[in-house]
C-alpha positions in Angstrom: 30.6 52.9 34.0 31.5 52.3 30.4 30.5 53.9 27.1 27.6 52.4 25.2 28.1 49.0 23.5 26.4 46.7 21.0 26.5 42.9 21.2 29.8 42.7 19.3 31.5 45.3 21.5 30.2 43.7 24.7 31.5 40.3 23.7 34.9 41.8 22.9 34.9 43.6 26.3 34.1 40.4 28.1 36.9 38.6 26.3 39.4 41.3 27.1 38.9 41.0 30.8 41.2 38.7 32.8 38.5 37.7 35.4 38.2 34.0 35.7 34.5 34.0 36.6 32.3 36.5 34.9 28.8 37.0 33.7 27.0 39.5 31.5 23.4 40.4 32.4 21.2 41.7 29.6 17.7 43.3 29.7 16.1 41.0 27.1 16.4 37.4 25.9 17.3 38.5 22.4 20.1 40.7 23.7 21.4 37.9 25.8 21.4 35.5 22.9 23.1 38.0 20.6 26.0 38.4 23.0 26.1 34.6 23.7 26.3 34.0 19.9 29.5 36.0 19.8 31.0 34.1 22.7 29.7 30.5 22.4 33.0 29.2 21.0 35.1 30.8 23.7 35.4 27.9 26.2 32.8 27.3 29.0 30.0 29.8 28.1 26.5 29.4 29.7 23.3 31.0 28.5 20.5 31.5 31.0 17.1 33.2 30.4 13.5 33.0 31.5 12.1 31.2 28.4 14.2 28.0 29.1 12.3 24.9 30.1 12.4 24.9 34.0 14.3 21.6 34.2 16.9 22.8 31.6 17.2 26.2 33.4 17.7 24.4 36.8 20.4 22.1 35.3 22.3 25.0 33.7 22.2 27.0 36.9 23.5 23.9 38.8 26.4 23.6 36.3 27.3 27.3 36.8 27.2 26.8 40.6 29.4 23.7 40.3 31.9 25.6 38.2 32.0 28.5 40.6 32.4 26.3 43.7 34.4 23.3 42.6 36.4 24.4 39.5 37.7 27.6 40.8 40.6 27.9 38.4 38.5 27.0 35.3 37.3 30.1 33.4 33.5 30.6 33.1 31.6 33.2 31.1 27.8 33.4 31.8 25.3 35.3 29.6 22.0 35.8 31.4 18.9 37.9 31.7 17.6 39.2 35.0 16.8 35.7 36.3 20.2 35.4 37.9 19.7 38.6 40.0 17.2 37.1 42.5 17.1 33.8 44.3 20.3 32.4 42.8 23.3 32.0 45.1 26.2 32.7 42.7 29.4 34.7 43.1 31.3 36.1 40.1 34.6 38.0 40.0 33.1 40.5 37.6 29.7 41.3 36.2 28.9 43.3 33.1 25.4 44.7 33.4 23.4 46.3 30.6 22.1 49.6 32.1 18.8 48.9 33.9 17.3 50.8 36.8 18.9 51.2 40.2 17.3 48.2 42.1 18.5 45.8 39.4 22.0 47.3 39.6 22.0 46.6 43.3 20.7 43.1 42.8 23.4 42.4 40.3 26.1 43.9 42.6 25.1 41.3 45.3 26.3 38.6 42.9 29.8 40.1 42.7 32.4 38.6 45.0 29.5 37.3 47.1 31.6 34.7 48.9 34.8 36.9 49.2 36.9 34.8 46.8 38.9 37.9 46.0 39.9 41.1 47.8 37.6 43.1 45.5 35.1 42.4 42.7 33.6 44.8 40.1 30.3 45.5 38.4 30.5 47.3 35.1 27.4 49.2 34.0 27.1 49.5 30.2 24.4 51.3 28.2 23.4 48.6 25.7 22.2 49.3 22.2 21.2 46.3 20.0 22.9 46.6 16.6 24.2 49.9 18.0 20.8 51.5 17.5 18.0 50.1 19.6 18.0 50.9 23.3 16.1 47.8 24.5 16.1 49.1 28.1 13.0 51.1 27.1 10.9 48.0 26.5 11.5 46.7 30.0 11.7 49.6 32.5 9.5 52.7 33.0 10.9 55.9 31.6 10.5 57.9 35.0 12.5 55.2 36.8 15.2 55.3 34.1 15.4 59.1 34.5 15.9 58.8 38.2 18.5 56.1 37.8 20.5 58.0 35.3 20.3 61.3 37.2 21.8 59.5 40.3 24.2 57.0 38.9 25.9 59.2 36.3 26.9 61.7 39.0 30.3 59.9 39.0 32.1 57.1 37.2 32.8 54.7 40.1 30.7 53.8 43.1 31.7 51.8 46.2 29.5 49.3 48.0 29.6 51.5 51.0 27.8 54.3 49.0 24.9 52.1 47.8 22.6 52.6 50.8 22.6 56.4 50.3 22.1 56.0 46.6 19.1 53.6 47.1 17.5 55.9 49.6 17.7 58.8 47.2 16.3 56.7 44.4 13.2 55.7 46.3 12.7 59.2 47.7 12.6 60.6 44.2 10.5 57.7 42.9 7.8 58.3 45.5 7.9 62.0 44.9 7.4 61.6 41.2 4.5 59.2 41.7 2.4 61.2 44.0 -1.1 62.4 43.0 0.2 66.0 43.5 2.8 65.5 40.8 0.2 64.1 38.4 -2.1 67.0 39.1 0.6 69.5 38.5 1.3 67.8 35.1 -2.4 68.1 34.2 -2.3 71.8 35.1 0.8 72.4 32.9 -0.8 70.5 30.1 -3.9 72.6 30.3 -1.6 75.7 30.0 -0.1 74.3 26.8 2.8 72.1 28.0 1.4 68.8 26.8 4.7 66.9 27.1 4.3 66.9 30.9 1.5 64.3 30.6 3.7 61.9 28.6 5.1 60.6 31.9 1.7 59.0 32.7 -0.4 56.4 31.2 -2.4 56.4 29.0 -0.7 59.5 27.6 2.8 58.1 27.4 4.0 55.4 25.0 2.2 52.2 25.5 2.5 49.1 23.4 -0.5 46.8 23.6 0.7 43.2 24.1 -1.3 40.0 24.1 0.3 36.6 25.0 -0.6 33.8 22.6 0.0 30.1 22.9 -0.6 27.8 19.9 -0.1 24.1 20.7 2.2 22.5 18.1 0.0 19.4 17.7 -2.8 21.7 16.3 -0.6 22.9 13.4 -1.5 21.5 10.0 0.7 21.9 6.9 -1.5 22.6 3.8 0.0 22.1 0.4 -1.5 24.3 -2.3 
């Protein structure tokens, strides 16, 4: 666990490390690009995110895999969103992960020293704040799941792989307990008695940003000169 960082501090943290193969996983595309922008002139640096054209993404992942498997002494820095956490067979010496929720932490951990290149690999969890102010984790993960994760993972500074199973079991046990109808009914009763903040854990009473995906074909654009 590390103290909170912004894009500049995370880039500096990555540069200070001596790990030959490392990747940073951010919670949003903009966060990933901001860190990449600080590192793009530092040798072989690869940016991966979900908005890439599929062919381009596949090519970049193939280049990363080739570097990891064939150029084992050549340094590699990857900057990615969550796309690298599932379905991609990669193995890094070190991963820096912007604080998500526990299942994503475990998914990232599986990409550390996956092929046993070293005696031990490490995953560093960092609370990430864009520009030092905006906690972009809130726009991706539900608040109750964040609370459960923080309550468990901040119990100590370092966790071993052998402790993960117990941690995951506790996480899902608490998650199912918080999401039972009984818990929601209790919150309604407490709100009725005047404690309205208890209902903020549930939709539609909690924070909700209405989003509508919109695609405008480029060929339909017309430039009008006034």
